[in-house]
N, C-alpha and C positions, 0 to 999 in steps of 0.2 A: 366225226372229229376231223381234221384239218392237219395236214402237214404244212409249215412252213419252212420255205427254203429261200434263206438269205443269203447271197454271195456279198461279200464285203471287204473291204481294205484291211490288208494283213495287220496295219498298226492298230485297228481297232477291236481285236480278240478279248483283251482282258477286261475293258471297258464293258464291252457287250456280254461275255460272262458272267461280269459282277450284276450289270443293270437287269438282266433275264432273272437271275438268281433270287435278287431283292425283290421282284415283281411276282415271284411263287413258280417261274416255270424252270425248274429243278432237273428234268432230264432232257438232254439235246446233245447231238454231237455237234463236233467242228473238225474241219479236214482243210489240208492245205490243197491250193489248184493255181490252174494258170489260165488266163481268159483276158477278153476285153470288150470293150462296149461298142457301140456303133458310132464311133468319132468318124466324121466327115473329113472325106479325103477326095480330089479330084481324080475321077477315072482315068484321066489319062497317065497320072503321075503314077498310080497306083499299078498301072501297066507297065508302064516302065520299070519299075522296081521289082515285079515278077519276072520281067523277060530278063532282064539283065545279069540278075542272081547275085550281083551286088552292088552296096552302098556306096556313093561317094564319101569320103571321111570330111564333111563341112557341116556346118550348123545346118544347112538345108538338108544335107543326106541324115542328120539325126532325126530332123522334123519327121523324112519320109519314114524313117523305121517304126514310127507310130501306127503304121497303118499295117501292119504284120507282127509288130512285136508282143508278146503275149506278157500280162502283168500279173505278179504274184498275187493272190487272192486267198480268202478264207471260205468256205462254204459252212454255216450254219444251218442244220437241220431240227426240228422241233414237232412233235406231235402234241396239238392241242384240243380242246373239246371247241364246237363251233363258236359258242358264246364268249371263248378267250381269244378269238385269233385279233380282233380289232387290237386288243390290250398288247397282245405279243408282237403285232405288227409296230405299234406307236412307241413300245420301249427301242426295239431294235432302229426306228426312224430316229429318234431322238438322242441316241447317244450316236449314229453313224452319220448324219448329216452334217456337213461342212458347207453346204452351198457350190461345191465344187464339181468337175464332171468326175467320174470315177467312186462317189460316194457308195455306189451300189445298188442292185435290184433284189427285191425280193416276190417270191414267188408263192400263190397258196393254192395246194393241191389236195382232192379228197383223200380219204383213207378209207379205203373199204373194208378191208379186214385186217387182224393182226393175230399172229400166231406166238406162244411160248416156246423159244428153242428147247429150253429146260425140260417143261413138260410134255412138249410134242403137240398141245391143244391148242383150239381157239381161246385168245386170251383180250381181255378187257385191253384198250388202246392206252388208256392213263392209269 
């Protein structure tokens, strides 16, 4: 079993839920979060921003805030059998890919065990 964790644009939540459900992935979680990618910025510019504590109220200042601003995102998490990982990843990519920075990131992690809270016993993951 694997966990697929996808950090996506908040505007794509409904499309992603619909596509995952249509593809047979009925169980998943989604939560709001804030984050940012690795957008490149000049080191000297970043140092100036961090040291000054304030940003200029200009177009250049707005651009500089991109280095430190956190953007609203959504995290989807679903547990799938190993043989369905590629299917789930492809569904998520198909719905969320715009070819623009900020489309998101998908991580695949191993799931070692799961337990039923209700029963208090080891459970089948899916």
